[in-house]
Predicted model as a PDB file, atoms N, CA, C, CB and O in Angstrom, pLDDT in the B-factor column:
MODEL        1                                                                  
ATOM      1  N   MET A   1     -53.501-117.807  66.638  1.00 38.00           N  
ATOM      2  CA  MET A   1     -52.044-117.975  66.744  1.00 38.00           C  
ATOM      3  C   MET A   1     -51.835-119.032  67.838  1.00 38.00           C  
ATOM      4  CB  MET A   1     -51.286-116.584  67.090  1.00 38.00           C  
ATOM      5  O   MET A   1     -52.360-118.895  68.943  1.00 38.00           O  
ATOM      6  N   ASN A   2     -51.080-120.069  67.531  1.00 40.00           N  
ATOM      7  CA  ASN A   2     -50.851-121.114  68.540  1.00 40.00           C  
ATOM      8  C   ASN A   2     -49.579-120.822  69.314  1.00 40.00           C  
ATOM      9  CB  ASN A   2     -50.765-122.509  67.882  1.00 40.00           C  
ATOM     10  O   ASN A   2     -48.851-119.881  68.999  1.00 40.00           O  
ATOM     11  N   GLY A   3     -49.312-121.650  70.345  1.00 45.00           N  
ATOM     12  CA  GLY A   3     -48.163-121.396  71.189  1.00 45.00           C  
ATOM     13  C   GLY A   3     -46.878-121.331  70.496  1.00 45.00           C  
ATOM     14  O   GLY A   3     -46.011-120.550  70.887  1.00 45.00           O  
ATOM     15  N   ILE A   4     -46.690-122.124  69.462  1.00 45.00           N  
ATOM     16  CA  ILE A   4     -45.413-122.096  68.691  1.00 45.00           C  
ATOM     17  C   ILE A   4     -45.198-120.737  68.024  1.00 45.00           C  
ATOM     18  CB  ILE A   4     -45.404-123.215  67.605  1.00 45.00           C  
ATOM     19  O   ILE A   4     -44.110-120.163  68.085  1.00 45.00           O  
ATOM     20  N   ASP A   5     -46.276-120.229  67.376  1.00 68.00           N  
ATOM     21  CA  ASP A   5     -46.192-118.926  66.738  1.00 68.00           C  
ATOM     22  C   ASP A   5     -45.842-117.815  67.705  1.00 68.00           C  
ATOM     23  CB  ASP A   5     -47.481-118.609  66.065  1.00 68.00           C  
ATOM     24  O   ASP A   5     -45.020-116.953  67.395  1.00 68.00           O  
ATOM     25  N   ILE A   6     -46.470-117.829  68.890  1.00 61.00           N  
ATOM     26  CA  ILE A   6     -46.220-116.789  69.889  1.00 61.00           C  
ATOM     27  C   ILE A   6     -44.759-116.906  70.305  1.00 61.00           C  
ATOM     28  CB  ILE A   6     -47.187-116.925  71.134  1.00 61.00           C  
ATOM     29  O   ILE A   6     -44.055-115.901  70.403  1.00 61.00           O  
ATOM     30  N   HIS A   7     -44.313-118.111  70.545  1.00 65.00           N  
ATOM     31  CA  HIS A   7     -42.867-118.319  70.978  1.00 65.00           C  
ATOM     32  C   HIS A   7     -41.926-117.812  69.886  1.00 65.00           C  
ATOM     33  CB  HIS A   7     -42.560-119.870  71.273  1.00 65.00           C  
ATOM     34  O   HIS A   7     -40.984-117.069  70.159  1.00 65.00           O  
ATOM     35  N   ASP A   8     -42.192-118.217  68.664  1.00 76.00           N  
ATOM     36  CA  ASP A   8     -41.351-117.789  67.513  1.00 76.00           C  
ATOM     37  C   ASP A   8     -41.325-116.265  67.347  1.00 76.00           C  
ATOM     38  CB  ASP A   8     -41.869-118.434  66.209  1.00 76.00           C  
ATOM     39  O   ASP A   8     -40.277-115.668  67.102  1.00 76.00           O  
ATOM     40  N   ASN A   9     -42.488-115.664  67.484  1.00 84.00           N  
ATOM     41  CA  ASN A   9     -42.588-114.191  67.352  1.00 84.00           C  
ATOM     42  C   ASN A   9     -41.883-113.481  68.443  1.00 84.00           C  
ATOM     43  CB  ASN A   9     -44.017-113.748  67.333  1.00 84.00           C  
ATOM     44  O   ASN A   9     -41.239-112.463  68.190  1.00 84.00           O  
ATOM     45  N   LEU A  10     -41.970-113.966  69.663  1.00 88.00           N  
ATOM     46  CA  LEU A  10     -41.242-113.390  70.794  1.00 88.00           C  
ATOM     47  C   LEU A  10     -39.738-113.582  70.621  1.00 88.00           C  
ATOM     48  CB  LEU A  10     -41.710-114.024  72.117  1.00 88.00           C  
ATOM     49  O   LEU A  10     -38.961-112.702  70.992  1.00 88.00           O  
ATOM     50  N   LYS A  11     -39.323-114.700  70.074  1.00 92.00           N  
ATOM     51  CA  LYS A  11     -37.915-114.908  69.816  1.00 92.00           C  
ATOM     52  C   LYS A  11     -37.399-113.865  68.738  1.00 92.00           C  
ATOM     53  CB  LYS A  11     -37.682-116.396  69.334  1.00 92.00           C  
ATOM     54  O   LYS A  11     -36.325-113.282  68.888  1.00 92.00           O  
ATOM     55  N   VAL A  12     -38.176-113.673  67.707  1.00 93.00           N  
ATOM     56  CA  VAL A  12     -37.813-112.701  66.688  1.00 93.00           C  
ATOM     57  C   VAL A  12     -37.698-111.284  67.275  1.00 93.00           C  
ATOM     58  CB  VAL A  12     -38.843-112.723  65.557  1.00 93.00           C  
ATOM     59  O   VAL A  12     -36.771-110.544  66.948  1.00 93.00           O  
ATOM     60  N   LEU A  13     -38.621-110.930  68.115  1.00 94.00           N  
ATOM     61  CA  LEU A  13     -38.548-109.603  68.730  1.00 94.00           C  
ATOM     62  C   LEU A  13     -37.336-109.469  69.635  1.00 94.00           C  
ATOM     63  CB  LEU A  13     -39.815-109.317  69.523  1.00 94.00           C  
ATOM     64  O   LEU A  13     -36.680-108.427  69.657  1.00 94.00           O  
ATOM     65  N   GLN A  14     -37.032-110.546  70.398  1.00 94.00           N  
ATOM     66  CA  GLN A  14     -35.848-110.510  71.273  1.00 94.00           C  
ATOM     67  C   GLN A  14     -34.604-110.367  70.373  1.00 94.00           C  
ATOM     68  CB  GLN A  14     -35.756-111.824  72.184  1.00 94.00           C  
ATOM     69  O   GLN A  14     -33.714-109.578  70.690  1.00 94.00           O  
ATOM     70  N   ASP A  15     -34.531-111.089  69.295  1.00 95.00           N  
ATOM     71  CA  ASP A  15     -33.399-110.945  68.360  1.00 95.00           C  
ATOM     72  C   ASP A  15     -33.291-109.534  67.797  1.00 95.00           C  
ATOM     73  CB  ASP A  15     -33.537-111.938  67.212  1.00 95.00           C  
ATOM     74  O   ASP A  15     -32.209-108.951  67.722  1.00 95.00           O  
ATOM     75  N   LEU A  16     -34.469-108.995  67.395  1.00 96.00           N  
ATOM     76  CA  LEU A  16     -34.460-107.636  66.872  1.00 96.00           C  
ATOM     77  C   LEU A  16     -33.986-106.667  67.947  1.00 96.00           C  
ATOM     78  CB  LEU A  16     -35.859-107.238  66.364  1.00 96.00           C  
ATOM     79  O   LEU A  16     -33.173-105.799  67.628  1.00 96.00           O  
ATOM     80  N   LYS A  17     -34.423-106.749  69.167  1.00 95.00           N  
ATOM     81  CA  LYS A  17     -34.023-105.860  70.230  1.00 95.00           C  
ATOM     82  C   LYS A  17     -32.500-105.994  70.429  1.00 95.00           C  
ATOM     83  CB  LYS A  17     -34.806-106.179  71.549  1.00 95.00           C  
ATOM     84  O   LYS A  17     -31.802-104.987  70.547  1.00 95.00           O  
ATOM     85  N   PHE A  18     -31.998-107.208  70.465  1.00 95.00           N  
ATOM     86  CA  PHE A  18     -30.569-107.372  70.680  1.00 95.00           C  
ATOM     87  C   PHE A  18     -29.758-106.724  69.543  1.00 95.00           C  
ATOM     88  CB  PHE A  18     -30.223-108.863  70.800  1.00 95.00           C  
ATOM     89  O   PHE A  18     -28.752-106.054  69.778  1.00 95.00           O  
ATOM     90  N   LEU A  19     -30.241-106.953  68.268  1.00 96.00           N  
ATOM     91  CA  LEU A  19     -29.510-106.320  67.117  1.00 96.00           C  
ATOM     92  C   LEU A  19     -29.543-104.829  67.189  1.00 96.00           C  
ATOM     93  CB  LEU A  19     -30.104-106.758  65.778  1.00 96.00           C  
ATOM     94  O   LEU A  19     -28.538-104.180  66.900  1.00 96.00           O  
ATOM     95  N   ILE A  20     -30.690-104.242  67.575  1.00 96.00           N  
ATOM     96  CA  ILE A  20     -30.735-102.758  67.710  1.00 96.00           C  
ATOM     97  C   ILE A  20     -29.723-102.317  68.772  1.00 96.00           C  
ATOM     98  CB  ILE A  20     -32.192-102.262  68.099  1.00 96.00           C  
ATOM     99  O   ILE A  20     -28.972-101.364  68.561  1.00 96.00           O  
ATOM    100  N   TYR A  21     -29.707-103.003  69.894  1.00 95.00           N  
ATOM    101  CA  TYR A  21     -28.784-102.684  70.965  1.00 95.00           C  
ATOM    102  C   TYR A  21     -27.356-102.785  70.522  1.00 95.00           C  
ATOM    103  CB  TYR A  21     -29.014-103.577  72.133  1.00 95.00           C  
ATOM    104  O   TYR A  21     -26.553-101.892  70.793  1.00 95.00           O  
ATOM    105  N   ASP A  22     -27.022-103.861  69.842  1.00 95.00           N  
ATOM    106  CA  ASP A  22     -25.667-104.165  69.394  1.00 95.00           C  
ATOM    107  C   ASP A  22     -25.253-103.239  68.242  1.00 95.00           C  
ATOM    108  CB  ASP A  22     -25.566-105.640  68.957  1.00 95.00           C  
ATOM    109  O   ASP A  22     -24.144-102.705  68.257  1.00 95.00           O  
ATOM    110  N   PHE A  23     -26.140-103.037  67.231  1.00 95.00           N  
ATOM    111  CA  PHE A  23     -25.771-102.178  66.098  1.00 95.00           C  
ATOM    112  C   PHE A  23     -25.713-100.705  66.467  1.00 95.00           C  
ATOM    113  CB  PHE A  23     -26.751-102.367  64.967  1.00 95.00           C  
ATOM    114  O   PHE A  23     -25.052 -99.924  65.782  1.00 95.00           O  
ATOM    115  N   SER A  24     -26.366-100.328  67.495  1.00 93.00           N  
ATOM    116  CA  SER A  24     -26.244 -98.921  67.948  1.00 93.00           C  
ATOM    117  C   SER A  24     -25.066 -98.650  68.852  1.00 93.00           C  
ATOM    118  CB  SER A  24     -27.481 -98.515  68.663  1.00 93.00           C  
ATOM    119  O   SER A  24     -24.972 -97.601  69.488  1.00 93.00           O  
ATOM    120  N   ASN A  25     -24.165 -99.621  68.896  1.00 90.00           N  
ATOM    121  CA  ASN A  25     -22.949 -99.524  69.715  1.00 90.00           C  
ATOM    122  C   ASN A  25     -23.327 -99.282  71.167  1.00 90.00           C  
ATOM    123  CB  ASN A  25     -22.021 -98.391  69.202  1.00 90.00           C  
ATOM    124  O   ASN A  25     -22.648 -98.560  71.897  1.00 90.00           O  
ATOM    125  N   HIS A  26     -24.448 -99.916  71.569  1.00 85.00           N  
ATOM    126  CA  HIS A  26     -24.899 -99.936  72.950  1.00 85.00           C  
ATOM    127  C   HIS A  26     -25.363 -98.527  73.419  1.00 85.00           C  
ATOM    128  CB  HIS A  26     -23.766-100.460  73.857  1.00 85.00           C  
ATOM    129  O   HIS A  26     -25.442 -98.269  74.620  1.00 85.00           O  
ATOM    130  N   ARG A  27     -25.667 -97.625  72.459  1.00 86.00           N  
ATOM    131  CA  ARG A  27     -26.147 -96.319  72.842  1.00 86.00           C  
ATOM    132  C   ARG A  27     -27.584 -96.425  73.390  1.00 86.00           C  
ATOM    133  CB  ARG A  27     -26.084 -95.352  71.641  1.00 86.00           C  
ATOM    134  O   ARG A  27     -28.054 -95.554  74.122  1.00 86.00           O  
ATOM    135  N   ILE A  28     -28.252 -97.502  73.016  1.00 87.00           N  
ATOM    136  CA  ILE A  28     -29.604 -97.802  73.568  1.00 87.00           C  
ATOM    137  C   ILE A  28     -29.435 -98.706  74.678  1.00 87.00           C  
ATOM    138  CB  ILE A  28     -30.561 -98.412  72.538  1.00 87.00           C  
ATOM    139  O   ILE A  28     -28.831 -99.768  74.528  1.00 87.00           O  
ATOM    140  N   ASP A  29     -29.951 -98.338  75.832  1.00 84.00           N  
ATOM    141  CA  ASP A  29     -29.898 -99.194  77.012  1.00 84.00           C  
ATOM    142  C   ASP A  29     -31.019-100.274  77.067  1.00 84.00           C  
ATOM    143  CB  ASP A  29     -29.979 -98.324  78.245  1.00 84.00           C  
ATOM    144  O   ASP A  29     -32.130-100.046  76.590  1.00 84.00           O  
ATOM    145  N   PHE A  30     -30.722-101.366  77.616  1.00 85.00           N  
ATOM    146  CA  PHE A  30     -31.804-102.380  77.700  1.00 85.00           C  
ATOM    147  C   PHE A  30     -33.001-101.887  78.523  1.00 85.00           C  
ATOM    148  CB  PHE A  30     -31.260-103.682  78.322  1.00 85.00           C  
ATOM    149  O   PHE A  30     -34.091-102.449  78.416  1.00 85.00           O  
ATOM    150  N   HIS A  31     -32.817-100.869  79.323  1.00 89.00           N  
ATOM    151  CA  HIS A  31     -33.949-100.279  80.062  1.00 89.00           C  
ATOM    152  C   HIS A  31     -34.954 -99.579  79.141  1.00 89.00           C  
ATOM    153  CB  HIS A  31     -33.431 -99.283  81.097  1.00 89.00           C  
ATOM    154  O   HIS A  31     -36.101 -99.334  79.515  1.00 89.00           O  
ATOM    155  N   ASN A  32     -34.488 -99.264  77.925  1.00 91.00           N  
ATOM    156  CA  ASN A  32     -35.372 -98.581  76.945  1.00 91.00           C  
ATOM    157  C   ASN A  32     -36.357 -99.545  76.274  1.00 91.00           C  
ATOM    158  CB  ASN A  32     -34.524 -97.888  75.862  1.00 91.00           C  
ATOM    159  O   ASN A  32     -37.344 -99.145  75.655  1.00 91.00           O  
ATOM    160  N   PHE A  33     -36.034-100.848  76.433  1.00 92.00           N  
ATOM    161  CA  PHE A  33     -36.921-101.816  75.759  1.00 92.00           C  
ATOM    162  C   PHE A  33     -37.992-102.392  76.666  1.00 92.00           C  
ATOM    163  CB  PHE A  33     -36.109-102.943  75.193  1.00 92.00           C  
ATOM    164  O   PHE A  33     -37.754-102.807  77.800  1.00 92.00           O  
ATOM    165  N   ASP A  34     -39.186-102.391  76.094  1.00 91.00           N  
ATOM    166  CA  ASP A  34     -40.273-103.049  76.790  1.00 91.00           C  
ATOM    167  C   ASP A  34     -40.526-104.375  76.053  1.00 91.00           C  
ATOM    168  CB  ASP A  34     -41.575-102.136  76.841  1.00 91.00           C  
ATOM    169  O   ASP A  34     -39.733-104.710  75.173  1.00 91.00           O  
ATOM    170  N   ILE A  35     -41.507-105.096  76.334  1.00 87.00           N  
ATOM    171  CA  ILE A  35     -41.692-106.416  75.636  1.00 87.00           C  
ATOM    172  C   ILE A  35     -41.867-106.183  74.130  1.00 87.00           C  
ATOM    173  CB  ILE A  35     -42.955-107.201  76.213  1.00 87.00           C  
ATOM    174  O   ILE A  35     -41.252-106.867  73.313  1.00 87.00           O  
ATOM    175  N   LEU A  36     -42.717-105.207  73.776  1.00 91.00           N  
ATOM    176  CA  LEU A  36     -43.033-104.993  72.365  1.00 91.00           C  
ATOM    177  C   LEU A  36     -42.645-103.625  71.830  1.00 91.00           C  
ATOM    178  CB  LEU A  36     -44.480-105.193  72.154  1.00 91.00           C  
ATOM    179  O   LEU A  36     -42.959-103.306  70.683  1.00 91.00           O  
ATOM    180  N   THR A  37     -41.973-102.813  72.629  1.00 93.00           N  
ATOM    181  CA  THR A  37     -41.630-101.454  72.179  1.00 93.00           C  
ATOM    182  C   THR A  37     -40.205-101.077  72.542  1.00 93.00           C  
ATOM    183  CB  THR A  37     -42.592-100.439  72.780  1.00 93.00           C  
ATOM    184  O   THR A  37     -39.552-101.713  73.370  1.00 93.00           O  
ATOM    185  N   LEU A  38     -39.759-100.031  71.898  1.00 95.00           N  
ATOM    186  CA  LEU A  38     -38.504 -99.341  72.251  1.00 95.00           C  
ATOM    187  C   LEU A  38     -38.950 -97.949  72.715  1.00 95.00           C  
ATOM    188  CB  LEU A  38     -37.450 -99.271  71.005  1.00 95.00           C  
ATOM    189  O   LEU A  38     -39.526 -97.177  71.950  1.00 95.00           O  
ATOM    190  N   ASP A  39     -38.671 -97.659  73.965  1.00 94.00           N  
ATOM    191  CA  ASP A  39     -39.128 -96.384  74.563  1.00 94.00           C  
ATOM    192  C   ASP A  39     -37.989 -95.404  74.567  1.00 94.00           C  
ATOM    193  CB  ASP A  39     -39.664 -96.587  76.008  1.00 94.00           C  
ATOM    194  O   ASP A  39     -36.990 -95.589  75.262  1.00 94.00           O  
ATOM    195  N   LEU A  40     -38.149 -94.340  73.772  1.00 91.00           N  
ATOM    196  CA  LEU A  40     -37.176 -93.286  73.677  1.00 91.00           C  
ATOM    197  C   LEU A  40     -37.683 -92.059  74.427  1.00 91.00           C  
ATOM    198  CB  LEU A  40     -36.878 -92.952  72.211  1.00 91.00           C  
ATOM    199  O   LEU A  40     -38.877 -91.954  74.709  1.00 91.00           O  
ATOM    200  N   PRO A  41     -36.813 -91.160  74.742  1.00 90.00           N  
ATOM    201  CA  PRO A  41     -37.308 -89.968  75.523  1.00 90.00           C  
ATOM    202  C   PRO A  41     -38.435 -89.209  74.819  1.00 90.00           C  
ATOM    203  CB  PRO A  41     -36.147 -88.986  75.783  1.00 90.00           C  
ATOM    204  O   PRO A  41     -39.318 -88.676  75.490  1.00 90.00           O  
ATOM    205  N   THR A  42     -38.426 -89.147  73.485  1.00 91.00           N  
ATOM    206  CA  THR A  42     -39.403 -88.392  72.804  1.00 91.00           C  
ATOM    207  C   THR A  42     -40.517 -89.172  72.115  1.00 91.00           C  
ATOM    208  CB  THR A  42     -38.743 -87.591  71.857  1.00 91.00           C  
ATOM    209  O   THR A  42     -41.505 -88.599  71.655  1.00 91.00           O  
ATOM    210  N   LYS A  43     -40.341 -90.468  72.055  1.00 93.00           N  
ATOM    211  CA  LYS A  43     -41.378 -91.297  71.403  1.00 93.00           C  
ATOM    212  C   LYS A  43     -41.213 -92.795  71.775  1.00 93.00           C  
ATOM    213  CB  LYS A  43     -41.308 -91.121  69.847  1.00 93.00           C  
ATOM    214  O   LYS A  43     -40.227 -93.207  72.386  1.00 93.00           O  
ATOM    215  N   GLN A  44     -42.230 -93.576  71.372  1.00 95.00           N  
ATOM    216  CA  GLN A  44     -42.235 -94.982  71.566  1.00 95.00           C  
ATOM    217  C   GLN A  44     -42.314 -95.636  70.194  1.00 95.00           C  
ATOM    218  CB  GLN A  44     -43.394 -95.415  72.481  1.00 95.00           C  
ATOM    219  O   GLN A  44     -43.161 -95.287  69.371  1.00 95.00           O  
ATOM    220  N   ILE A  45     -41.381 -96.627  69.952  1.00 95.00           N  
ATOM    221  CA  ILE A  45     -41.398 -97.306  68.641  1.00 95.00           C  
ATOM    222  C   ILE A  45     -42.043 -98.706  68.848  1.00 95.00           C  
ATOM    223  CB  ILE A  45     -39.907 -97.429  68.025  1.00 95.00           C  
ATOM    224  O   ILE A  45     -41.598 -99.496  69.681  1.00 95.00           O  
ATOM    225  N   ASP A  46     -43.049 -98.960  68.100  1.00 95.00           N  
ATOM    226  CA  ASP A  46     -43.743-100.276  68.171  1.00 95.00           C  
ATOM    227  C   ASP A  46     -42.912-101.202  67.325  1.00 95.00           C  
ATOM    228  CB  ASP A  46     -45.274-100.215  67.656  1.00 95.00           C  
ATOM    229  O   ASP A  46     -42.929-101.092  66.099  1.00 95.00           O  
ATOM    230  N   LEU A  47     -42.161-102.140  67.955  1.00 95.00           N  
ATOM    231  CA  LEU A  47     -41.300-103.063  67.300  1.00 95.00           C  
ATOM    232  C   LEU A  47     -42.050-104.088  66.466  1.00 95.00           C  
ATOM    233  CB  LEU A  47     -40.462-103.737  68.296  1.00 95.00           C  
ATOM    234  O   LEU A  47     -41.597-104.520  65.407  1.00 95.00           O  
ATOM    235  N   VAL A  48     -43.219-104.461  66.986  1.00 92.00           N  
ATOM    236  CA  VAL A  48     -43.996-105.433  66.210  1.00 92.00           C  
ATOM    237  C   VAL A  48     -44.427-104.843  64.899  1.00 92.00           C  
ATOM    238  CB  VAL A  48     -45.215-105.906  66.990  1.00 92.00           C  
ATOM    239  O   VAL A  48     -44.298-105.486  63.858  1.00 92.00           O  
ATOM    240  N   SER A  49     -44.938-103.630  64.926  1.00 93.00           N  
ATOM    241  CA  SER A  49     -45.369-103.016  63.656  1.00 93.00           C  
ATOM    242  C   SER A  49     -44.176-102.797  62.712  1.00 93.00           C  
ATOM    243  CB  SER A  49     -46.083-101.667  63.927  1.00 93.00           C  
ATOM    244  O   SER A  49     -44.297-103.019  61.508  1.00 93.00           O  
ATOM    245  N   ALA A  50     -43.035-102.368  63.247  1.00 95.00           N  
ATOM    246  CA  ALA A  50     -41.880-102.171  62.416  1.00 95.00           C  
ATOM    247  C   ALA A  50     -41.409-103.489  61.765  1.00 95.00           C  
ATOM    248  CB  ALA A  50     -40.766-101.558  63.238  1.00 95.00           C  
ATOM    249  O   ALA A  50     -41.065-103.530  60.584  1.00 95.00           O  
ATOM    250  N   TYR A  51     -41.408-104.548  62.567  1.00 94.00           N  
ATOM    251  CA  TYR A  51     -41.061-105.847  62.007  1.00 94.00           C  
ATOM    252  C   TYR A  51     -42.075-106.320  61.008  1.00 94.00           C  
ATOM    253  CB  TYR A  51     -40.919-106.861  63.092  1.00 94.00           C  
ATOM    254  O   TYR A  51     -41.684-106.723  59.912  1.00 94.00           O  
ATOM    255  N   GLN A  52     -43.322-106.299  61.304  1.00 92.00           N  
ATOM    256  CA  GLN A  52     -44.399-106.773  60.405  1.00 92.00           C  
ATOM    257  C   GLN A  52     -44.357-106.039  59.055  1.00 92.00           C  
ATOM    258  CB  GLN A  52     -45.791-106.570  61.074  1.00 92.00           C  
ATOM    259  O   GLN A  52     -44.544-106.645  57.999  1.00 92.00           O  
ATOM    260  N   ALA A  53     -44.106-104.705  59.113  1.00 95.00           N  
ATOM    261  CA  ALA A  53     -44.087-103.911  57.886  1.00 95.00           C  
ATOM    262  C   ALA A  53     -42.964-104.235  56.975  1.00 95.00           C  
ATOM    263  CB  ALA A  53     -44.031-102.492  58.204  1.00 95.00           C  
ATOM    264  O   ALA A  53     -43.059-104.000  55.771  1.00 95.00           O  
ATOM    265  N   GLN A  54     -41.870-104.784  57.516  1.00 96.00           N  
ATOM    266  CA  GLN A  54     -40.654-104.986  56.714  1.00 96.00           C  
ATOM    267  C   GLN A  54     -40.185-106.422  56.506  1.00 96.00           C  
ATOM    268  CB  GLN A  54     -39.569-104.253  57.333  1.00 96.00           C  
ATOM    269  O   GLN A  54     -39.257-106.696  55.746  1.00 96.00           O  
ATOM    270  N   LYS A  55     -40.869-107.335  57.217  1.00 94.00           N  
ATOM    271  CA  LYS A  55     -40.326-108.738  57.326  1.00 94.00           C  
ATOM    272  C   LYS A  55     -40.337-109.436  55.960  1.00 94.00           C  
ATOM    273  CB  LYS A  55     -41.172-109.589  58.357  1.00 94.00           C  
ATOM    274  O   LYS A  55     -39.499-110.311  55.744  1.00 94.00           O  
ATOM    275  N   ILE A  56     -41.206-109.112  55.060  1.00 94.00           N  
ATOM    276  CA  ILE A  56     -41.296-109.807  53.774  1.00 94.00           C  
ATOM    277  C   ILE A  56     -40.080-109.526  52.884  1.00 94.00           C  
ATOM    278  CB  ILE A  56     -42.576-109.394  53.048  1.00 94.00           C  
ATOM    279  O   ILE A  56     -39.543-110.425  52.236  1.00 94.00           O  
ATOM    280  N   ASP A  57     -39.661-108.259  52.870  1.00 96.00           N  
ATOM    281  CA  ASP A  57     -38.620-107.779  51.975  1.00 96.00           C  
ATOM    282  C   ASP A  57     -37.279-107.584  52.566  1.00 96.00           C  
ATOM    283  CB  ASP A  57     -39.020-106.554  51.402  1.00 96.00           C  
ATOM    284  O   ASP A  57     -36.320-107.329  51.837  1.00 96.00           O  
ATOM    285  N   HIS A  58     -37.152-107.695  53.926  1.00 97.00           N  
ATOM    286  CA  HIS A  58     -35.932-107.360  54.615  1.00 97.00           C  
ATOM    287  C   HIS A  58     -35.551-108.443  55.618  1.00 97.00           C  
ATOM    288  CB  HIS A  58     -36.075-106.024  55.309  1.00 97.00           C  
ATOM    289  O   HIS A  58     -36.406-109.148  56.153  1.00 97.00           O  
ATOM    290  N   THR A  59     -34.239-108.557  55.860  1.00 97.00           N  
ATOM    291  CA  THR A  59     -33.758-109.471  56.907  1.00 97.00           C  
ATOM    292  C   THR A  59     -33.932-108.823  58.284  1.00 97.00           C  
ATOM    293  CB  THR A  59     -32.262-109.847  56.668  1.00 97.00           C  
ATOM    294  O   THR A  59     -34.176-107.619  58.351  1.00 97.00           O  
ATOM    295  N   ILE A  60     -33.820-109.550  59.346  1.00 97.00           N  
ATOM    296  CA  ILE A  60     -33.934-108.938  60.650  1.00 97.00           C  
ATOM    297  C   ILE A  60     -32.817-107.929  60.871  1.00 97.00           C  
ATOM    298  CB  ILE A  60     -33.914-109.999  61.737  1.00 97.00           C  
ATOM    299  O   ILE A  60     -33.006-106.918  61.547  1.00 97.00           O  
ATOM    300  N   GLU A  61     -31.673-108.204  60.306  1.00 97.00           N  
ATOM    301  CA  GLU A  61     -30.566-107.211  60.496  1.00 97.00           C  
ATOM    302  C   GLU A  61     -30.898-105.910  59.747  1.00 97.00           C  
ATOM    303  CB  GLU A  61     -29.180-107.796  59.977  1.00 97.00           C  
ATOM    304  O   GLU A  61     -30.604-104.825  60.250  1.00 97.00           O  
ATOM    305  N   GLU A  62     -31.499-106.000  58.569  1.00 98.00           N  
ATOM    306  CA  GLU A  62     -31.838-104.828  57.802  1.00 98.00           C  
ATOM    307  C   GLU A  62     -32.947-103.999  58.554  1.00 98.00           C  
ATOM    308  CB  GLU A  62     -32.315-105.254  56.367  1.00 98.00           C  
ATOM    309  O   GLU A  62     -32.920-102.769  58.576  1.00 98.00           O  
ATOM    310  N   ILE A  63     -33.891-104.726  59.148  1.00 97.00           N  
ATOM    311  CA  ILE A  63     -34.934-104.072  59.934  1.00 97.00           C  
ATOM    312  C   ILE A  63     -34.295-103.316  61.122  1.00 97.00           C  
ATOM    313  CB  ILE A  63     -35.978-105.124  60.441  1.00 97.00           C  
ATOM    314  O   ILE A  63     -34.628-102.162  61.391  1.00 97.00           O  
ATOM    315  N   ALA A  64     -33.367-104.001  61.825  1.00 97.00           N  
ATOM    316  CA  ALA A  64     -32.686-103.269  62.938  1.00 97.00           C  
ATOM    317  C   ALA A  64     -31.978-102.049  62.486  1.00 97.00           C  
ATOM    318  CB  ALA A  64     -31.698-104.151  63.633  1.00 97.00           C  
ATOM    319  O   ALA A  64     -32.072-101.016  63.149  1.00 97.00           O  
ATOM    320  N   TRP A  65     -31.255-102.105  61.367  1.00 98.00           N  
ATOM    321  CA  TRP A  65     -30.533-100.939  60.833  1.00 98.00           C  
ATOM    322  C   TRP A  65     -31.534 -99.836  60.458  1.00 98.00           C  
ATOM    323  CB  TRP A  65     -29.669-101.343  59.588  1.00 98.00           C  
ATOM    324  O   TRP A  65     -31.300 -98.654  60.706  1.00 98.00           O  
ATOM    325  N   SER A  66     -32.645-100.250  59.859  1.00 97.00           N  
ATOM    326  CA  SER A  66     -33.715 -99.283  59.460  1.00 97.00           C  
ATOM    327  C   SER A  66     -34.206 -98.535  60.693  1.00 97.00           C  
ATOM    328  CB  SER A  66     -34.928-100.021  58.757  1.00 97.00           C  
ATOM    329  O   SER A  66     -34.347 -97.313  60.655  1.00 97.00           O  
ATOM    330  N   ILE A  67     -34.468 -99.252  61.791  1.00 96.00           N  
ATOM    331  CA  ILE A  67     -34.982 -98.596  63.004  1.00 96.00           C  
ATOM    332  C   ILE A  67     -33.937 -97.691  63.538  1.00 96.00           C  
ATOM    333  CB  ILE A  67     -35.404 -99.612  64.075  1.00 96.00           C  
ATOM    334  O   ILE A  67     -34.286 -96.593  63.971  1.00 96.00           O  
ATOM    335  N   ILE A  68     -32.649 -98.052  63.552  1.00 96.00           N  
ATOM    336  CA  ILE A  68     -31.576 -97.243  64.014  1.00 96.00           C  
ATOM    337  C   ILE A  68     -31.449 -95.991  63.187  1.00 96.00           C  
ATOM    338  CB  ILE A  68     -30.308 -98.011  64.002  1.00 96.00           C  
ATOM    339  O   ILE A  68     -31.375 -94.887  63.725  1.00 96.00           O  
ATOM    340  N   ASN A  69     -31.424 -96.155  61.901  1.00 96.00           N  
ATOM    341  CA  ASN A  69     -31.240 -95.028  61.009  1.00 96.00           C  
ATOM    342  C   ASN A  69     -32.447 -94.047  60.955  1.00 96.00           C  
ATOM    343  CB  ASN A  69     -30.957 -95.551  59.634  1.00 96.00           C  
ATOM    344  O   ASN A  69     -32.290 -92.826  60.943  1.00 96.00           O  
ATOM    345  N   ASP A  70     -33.633 -94.646  60.922  1.00 95.00           N  
ATOM    346  CA  ASP A  70     -34.806 -93.816  60.907  1.00 95.00           C  
ATOM    347  C   ASP A  70     -34.984 -92.929  62.135  1.00 95.00           C  
ATOM    348  CB  ASP A  70     -35.977 -94.665  60.754  1.00 95.00           C  
ATOM    349  O   ASP A  70     -35.564 -91.845  62.074  1.00 95.00           O  
ATOM    350  N   ASN A  71     -34.456 -93.441  63.267  1.00 93.00           N  
ATOM    351  CA  ASN A  71     -34.624 -92.709  64.572  1.00 93.00           C  
ATOM    352  C   ASN A  71     -33.364 -92.115  65.081  1.00 93.00           C  
ATOM    353  CB  ASN A  71     -35.164 -93.623  65.634  1.00 93.00           C  
ATOM    354  O   ASN A  71     -33.289 -91.667  66.225  1.00 93.00           O  
ATOM    355  N   HIS A  72     -32.337 -92.103  64.214  1.00 91.00           N  
ATOM    356  CA  HIS A  72     -31.052 -91.464  64.582  1.00 91.00           C  
ATOM    357  C   HIS A  72     -30.516 -91.994  65.901  1.00 91.00           C  
ATOM    358  CB  HIS A  72     -31.217 -89.943  64.674  1.00 91.00           C  
ATOM    359  O   HIS A  72     -30.133 -91.243  66.798  1.00 91.00           O  
ATOM    360  N   LEU A  73     -30.506 -93.317  65.982  1.00 91.00           N  
ATOM    361  CA  LEU A  73     -29.962 -93.957  67.196  1.00 91.00           C  
ATOM    362  C   LEU A  73     -28.506 -94.216  66.962  1.00 91.00           C  
ATOM    363  CB  LEU A  73     -30.710 -95.285  67.552  1.00 91.00           C  
ATOM    364  O   LEU A  73     -27.825 -94.748  67.839  1.00 91.00           O  
TER     365      LEU A  73                                                      
ENDMDL                                                                          
END                                                                             
């Protein structure tokens, strides 16, 4: 993976985290987000895996909604 790919991937994860925050009506605090994860009181969500598993068939907005809905956020 070259520098451009790393930058693009980090940008996508930042966008995903912002959408989760925004779509959850700010119920998720930015303190819950690590670089690659969303840390909840009862579990940790690997955002990279969630994105990778759905990116071919879903938009980033759909992935954010999926994470919100699947985890009752």
